[in-house]
C-alpha positions in Angstrom: 33.9 -1.7 -40.6 36.9 -0.3 -42.1 38.5 -1.2 -45.1 42.6 -1.5 -45.8 45.2 -3.8 -47.6 45.9 -7.0 -45.5 49.6 -8.2 -46.7 51.9 -10.5 -46.4 55.4 -10.1 -46.9 55.7 -9.9 -51.0 52.1 -10.4 -51.6 49.4 -8.0 -51.0 45.6 -8.5 -51.4 42.3 -6.4 -50.9 40.3 -7.3 -48.1 37.5 -5.8 -45.7 37.9 -6.5 -41.9 36.0 -5.6 -38.7 38.3 -3.9 -36.2 37.2 -4.2 -32.3 34.9 -1.7 -31.5 36.5 -0.8 -28.4 40.0 0.2 -28.3 42.4 -1.5 -25.3 42.6 0.4 -22.4 46.2 1.7 -21.6 47.6 0.8 -18.1 47.3 3.4 -15.7 51.1 5.0 -15.2 51.9 7.0 -12.0 51.2 10.2 -12.1 54.0 12.4 -14.0 55.1 9.3 -16.0 55.9 10.2 -19.6 54.7 8.0 -22.2 52.7 4.5 -22.0 53.2 0.9 -22.5 50.1 -1.2 -24.1 50.6 -5.0 -23.0 48.1 -7.2 -25.0 48.1 -11.0 -24.4 48.2 -13.0 -27.4 45.9 -16.0 -28.3 45.9 -19.0 -30.9 45.5 -17.9 -34.2 43.0 -19.4 -36.4 45.0 -21.0 -39.3 43.7 -20.9 -43.1 42.4 -24.5 -42.6 40.5 -23.3 -39.7 38.9 -20.2 -41.4 37.9 -22.3 -44.7 36.0 -24.9 -42.3 38.5 -27.4 -43.1 40.9 -29.8 -40.4 43.1 -27.2 -38.6 47.0 -27.6 -39.3 47.7 -27.0 -35.5 50.8 -25.4 -36.0 50.7 -23.6 -32.3 50.7 -20.2 -33.9 49.7 -17.2 -31.6 49.1 -13.1 -32.1 46.5 -10.6 -32.7 44.6 -10.0 -35.4 44.1 -6.5 -36.9 43.1 -4.4 -34.5 42.9 -0.1 -33.4 44.9 0.6 -30.6 46.0 3.8 -28.7 48.8 5.6 -30.3 52.3 3.8 -30.4 55.9 4.2 -31.9 57.5 0.8 -31.1 56.8 -2.6 -30.5 58.0 -5.9 -29.3 57.1 -9.1 -27.8 57.7 -10.3 -24.2 57.2 -13.7 -22.4 57.0 -15.2 -18.9 60.4 -17.1 -18.7 63.5 -15.3 -19.2 65.6 -18.2 -19.6 63.2 -19.6 -22.2 64.2 -19.0 -26.0 61.5 -18.2 -28.6 62.3 -20.6 -31.6 60.4 -19.1 -34.4 59.4 -16.0 -35.9 57.8 -12.8 -34.7 56.3 -10.3 -37.2 53.8 -7.4 -37.0 52.0 -5.1 -39.2 51.4 -1.7 -38.4 48.9 1.2 -39.7 49.9 4.6 -39.6 48.2 6.8 -37.1 45.3 8.8 -39.2 45.4 6.7 -42.1 44.2 3.4 -43.6 47.6 2.5 -44.9 48.8 -0.9 -43.4 52.2 -2.1 -43.6 53.7 -5.3 -44.8 54.7 -7.8 -42.2 58.0 -6.7 -40.6 60.5 -9.2 -38.6 61.1 -9.0 -34.7 64.7 -10.0 -33.7 63.9 -12.9 -31.7 67.2 -13.7 -30.3 67.5 -11.2 -27.7 68.6 -13.3 -24.6 72.4 -11.8 -25.3 71.4 -8.5 -23.9 70.6 -8.2 -20.1 72.0 -8.1 -16.7 74.7 -11.1 -16.0 73.4 -14.2 -14.4 73.2 -14.3 -10.6 73.3 -10.3 -10.4 70.7 -8.6 -8.3 69.2 -6.9 -11.5 69.2 -10.6 -13.2 67.7 -12.0 -10.4 65.1 -9.5 -9.0 62.1 -11.5 -10.1 61.0 -9.1 -12.9 62.9 -9.8 -15.9 61.0 -11.0 -18.9 62.2 -12.8 -22.3 61.7 -10.6 -25.1 62.5 -10.1 -28.4 64.4 -6.9 -29.6 62.1 -3.6 -30.1 61.2 -2.6 -33.6 60.5 1.4 -34.4 57.8 1.5 -36.6 56.8 5.1 -36.4 53.4 6.8 -35.0 50.7 4.1 -35.7 47.4 3.3 -34.2 46.5 -0.2 -35.6 48.5 -3.5 -35.0 48.4 -7.2 -36.1 51.0 -9.5 -34.8 51.7 -13.4 -35.3 54.4 -15.6 -33.9 55.1 -19.1 -35.6 57.2 -21.9 -34.1 59.9 -23.3 -35.8 58.6 -26.6 -37.5 60.5 -30.1 -38.0 60.5 -29.4 -41.7 58.8 -28.4 -44.9 56.9 -31.7 -45.0 55.4 -31.5 -41.4 54.2 -28.0 -40.6 51.8 -29.8 -37.7 54.9 -30.2 -35.4 56.8 -27.5 -33.7 60.5 -28.0 -33.0 59.6 -26.6 -29.3 56.3 -25.0 -28.2 56.1 -21.0 -27.9 57.0 -19.6 -24.8 54.2 -19.1 -22.3 53.0 -15.5 -21.5 53.1 -14.0 -25.0 52.3 -10.5 -24.8 52.6 -7.7 -27.5 54.0 -4.3 -26.1 53.3 -1.2 -27.9 55.3 1.6 -26.7 54.4 5.2 -26.8 57.8 7.4 -25.7 56.1 10.1 -25.1 56.8 14.1 -25.8 60.0 15.6 -26.7 61.4 17.6 -24.2 62.1 21.3 -24.5 65.3 21.9 -26.1 67.6 24.3 -24.5 71.2 25.0 -25.4 73.2 24.6 -22.4 77.0 23.7 -21.5 78.6 21.8 -19.2 80.7 24.2 -16.8 80.3 22.8 -13.4 80.0 19.1 -13.1 83.1 18.1 -15.0 81.1 15.9 -17.1 79.4 13.8 -14.2 75.8 13.5 -15.1 74.9 13.0 -11.6 76.1 16.4 -10.2 74.8 18.6 -13.5 72.6 21.2 -12.9 69.2 20.3 -13.7 68.7 22.2 -17.1 72.1 20.8 -18.5 70.6 19.2 -21.9 74.1 18.6 -23.6 77.5 18.0 -22.5 79.8 20.3 -24.8 82.4 19.1 -26.8 85.9 19.8 -25.2 89.3 20.3 -26.6 92.1 17.7 -25.6 94.0 19.6 -23.2 91.1 20.3 -21.1 89.7 16.9 -21.7 92.9 15.7 -20.3 92.9 17.8 -17.6 89.4 17.0 -16.2 90.3 13.3 -16.7 93.2 13.6 -14.7 91.3 14.9 -11.8 88.5 12.5 -12.2 90.6 9.5 -12.4 93.1 10.7 -9.8 96.3 10.7 -12.3 99.2 12.4 -11.3 99.1 15.5 -13.1 101.7 16.0 -16.1 101.4 12.3 -17.0 100.8 10.9 -20.3 96.9 10.3 -19.8 95.9 9.6 -23.6 92.7 10.8 -23.2 90.8 11.9 -26.2 88.5 15.3 -26.7 85.7 14.7 -25.0 82.7 14.7 -27.8 79.5 16.5 -27.4 77.2 14.1 -25.5 73.2 14.7 -25.2 72.6 14.1 -21.6 69.4 12.1 -20.5 67.8 15.0 -19.5 68.5 16.2 -23.3 66.7 13.2 -24.6 64.0 13.2 -22.2 64.6 10.1 -20.3 61.7 10.2 -17.5 63.9 9.2 -14.1 60.9 8.2 -12.4 61.0 5.1 -14.6 64.2 3.7 -13.3 65.6 2.5 -10.3 66.4 5.0 -8.2 69.8 3.9 -7.4 72.9 3.5 -9.3 74.9 0.5 -10.0 78.8 0.3 -11.0 81.4 -1.9 -11.4 85.3 -1.3 -11.1 86.7 -0.2 -14.0 86.1 0.0 -17.8 88.4 -2.1 -19.7 86.3 -2.8 -22.8 83.8 -1.5 -25.1 81.1 -3.5 -26.3 79.5 -2.4 -29.6 75.8 -3.3 -30.3 73.3 -2.4 -33.0 69.7 -1.8 -31.4 67.8 -3.9 -33.8 65.3 -1.5 -33.7 65.6 -0.7 -37.7 66.7 1.9 -40.0 63.3 3.9 -40.7 63.8 6.8 -38.0 64.9 10.3 -38.9 67.5 11.8 -36.7 65.4 14.1 -35.3 63.4 11.0 -33.9 66.5 9.5 -32.2 65.3 10.5 -29.1 62.1 9.2 -29.0 63.2 5.9 -30.4 65.8 6.2 -27.3 62.9 6.9 -25.3 61.4 4.1 -26.5 63.9 1.7 -25.9 64.4 3.1 -22.4 60.5 2.4 -21.6 60.6 -1.1 -23.1 63.9 -2.2 -21.4 62.3 -1.0 -17.8 58.5 -1.6 -18.2 58.6 -4.7 -20.8 62.0 -6.5 -20.2 61.9 -5.6 -16.7 65.2 -3.8 -16.1 66.6 -1.4 -13.6 67.2 1.0 -16.6 68.3 1.5 -20.2 70.6 -1.4 -20.8 73.2 0.5 -23.0 75.9 3.0 -21.3 75.7 5.1 -24.6 73.6 5.4 -27.4 74.8 6.5 -31.3 72.3 7.8 -33.7 72.7 7.5 -37.7 73.7 11.2 -37.6 76.4 11.0 -35.5 75.0 12.1 -32.2 76.1 10.6 -28.7 73.7 10.0 -25.8 74.4 9.1 -22.6 72.5 5.7 -21.4 72.3 4.4 -18.3 72.3 6.5 -15.2 75.3 7.2 -12.9 77.2 9.4 -14.7 79.1 9.4 -18.1 82.7 9.6 -16.7 81.8 6.8 -14.3 82.3 2.8 -14.6 78.4 2.5 -15.0 77.4 -1.4 -14.7 75.3 -1.8 -17.8 72.9 -4.9 -18.9 74.3 -5.0 -22.5 76.2 -7.9 -23.1 75.4 -10.9 -20.9 78.4 -12.7 -19.4 80.6 -9.6 -19.4 78.8 -6.3 -18.2 81.3 -6.0 -15.5 84.3 -3.9 -16.1 83.1 -2.9 -19.7 80.7 -0.7 -21.3 77.9 -0.9 -24.0 77.5 1.6 -26.9 74.5 0.9 -29.1 74.4 2.3 -32.7 70.5 3.1 -33.4 69.8 1.1 -36.2 70.0 -2.6 -37.8 73.2 -3.1 -39.6 73.1 -6.8 -40.7 72.4 -6.1 -44.3 72.9 -2.2 -44.1 75.7 -0.3 -44.0 76.0 1.9 -40.7 76.4 5.7 -41.6 80.2 6.8 -41.6 79.1 9.3 -39.0 78.2 7.0 -36.5 81.2 4.7 -36.6 83.1 8.2 -36.1 81.0 8.5 -33.2 82.1 5.3 -31.8 85.5 6.1 -32.1 85.2 9.4 -30.4 83.4 8.2 -27.8 85.5 5.5 -26.9 89.1 7.5 -27.1 87.7 9.8 -24.4 85.7 7.4 -22.2 88.3 4.4 -22.3 91.3 7.6 -21.9 89.6 8.1 -18.8 90.6 4.4 -17.6 94.1 4.5 -19.2 92.8 2.0 -21.6 94.4 1.7 -25.5 91.6 1.5 -27.8 93.4 -0.6 -30.2 94.7 -3.1 -27.5 93.8 -6.4 -26.2 92.4 -7.0 -22.7 91.1 -9.9 -20.5 87.6 -10.3 -18.8 86.1 -13.1 -16.9 82.9 -14.6 -18.1 80.0 -14.4 -15.9 78.2 -17.2 -17.9 77.0 -17.4 -21.4 76.3 -19.6 -24.7 80.2 -18.7 -25.8 82.3 -18.9 -22.5 81.3 -20.5 -19.3 81.2 -18.9 -16.1 84.8 -18.0 -14.7 86.7 -18.3 -18.1 89.5 -15.7 -18.6 88.5 -14.3 -22.0 91.1 -12.5 -24.0 89.0 -9.6 -26.4 89.7 -6.8 -28.6 89.0 -3.7 -26.4 86.9 -2.4 -28.8 84.7 -5.5 -29.4 81.5 -6.3 -31.0 78.8 -8.1 -29.1 79.3 -10.9 -30.9 82.7 -11.6 -29.7 81.3 -12.2 -25.9 78.1 -14.2 -27.3 77.1 -16.1 -30.1 74.6 -13.6 -31.6 74.3 -11.9 -34.8 74.8 -8.4 -33.0 76.0 -5.5 -33.8 75.1 -6.8 -37.4 77.8 -8.1 -39.7 78.1 -4.6 -41.8 78.8 -2.8 -38.2 81.3 -5.4 -37.2 83.4 -5.1 -40.4 83.8 -1.3 -39.0 84.9 -2.0 -35.6 88.8 -2.0 -37.0 88.6 1.4 -38.3 86.7 2.6 -35.3 89.6 1.0 -33.3 92.4 3.0 -35.3 90.6 6.5 -34.8 90.1 6.1 -31.7 93.5 5.4 -30.9 94.7 7.9 -32.8 92.5 10.8 -31.1 94.1 9.7 -28.0 97.5 10.7 -29.5 98.9 7.1 -29.9 
């Protein structure tokens, strides 16, 4: 028997509850795989009327009562059918590891269908892809509770869900594994191509503009002496640097023809992490995308933390046109950059916005693209543009420009104009 405070949002009350006697087993991972994922099936939750012996309200709520689990730091919810949306709210409570302290109920972003591979692609049609919420970073925890409540027809009738919850709801608890041992390293041989970088390279050092342009000309096959407008390459922490376990993802790389646009996202994982934890957050998102969502690799091409550190995302080479799974309908001929955090009501740090400008000035420059300009992409299908429609967008766009979504959060979206201006200036335009 363990005593703790059971709380709902804004309200706390004392309660003594029994945790299950046995901690659920962690699914076996192949030898040498870092981290772990606990996948716990949800079941109908008793309503207050049920517990009091009265008539059940039959709201269709599902979840998990408070229980002890193996340590984890990131949590999300998945379900069987990727084409089914969850109409309702998803909330979790967690217990900080080694304590009796439980958090309040925290919301998970339920509308995550706008992320992922484009319809009709091999990744989307592989049969492994699931519906999911965005994951939430909660820090080191060893207790959890969850509830999923369907939307109802109105305040006077809480017994009739608008739509039933998706089938196969599962709570995913992700342990990102230990941080890699950090070593100072410089990129001197690979030209910035992480596919051919020495195996111990953790960081691609920042380069001056002249060297960036010279390497970019060679990489892109430009005529020497032409005005390339390539911004200085910023410092980039490689997958090796943030501890990506390459045994998790599919071995092959996938590419698109070019990079004409950059879509900016927020990860919607919350802002409670420290910059020293950013690599752990990214490993958690990576594992969630692959093991829980069923994707081939991390969805984003790059990530940026609140301190302005830039991270290599989906594997295939930071100078290459790697096909991502970030902006449903517009993954082809684009790249996706996720700023780690949630920026619906919180302002993004200036360091993060500056990092977006630096990264786009360099990467778009490799493909001869003006960050302050406009470009035309062809939709692969989504809830804003039908398949085959030609759409003219800002070269640096927010996720919401290509799909009806709140991403990248209103506060980050407001900063994209200044990012475009700074990025173009860094290119020498």
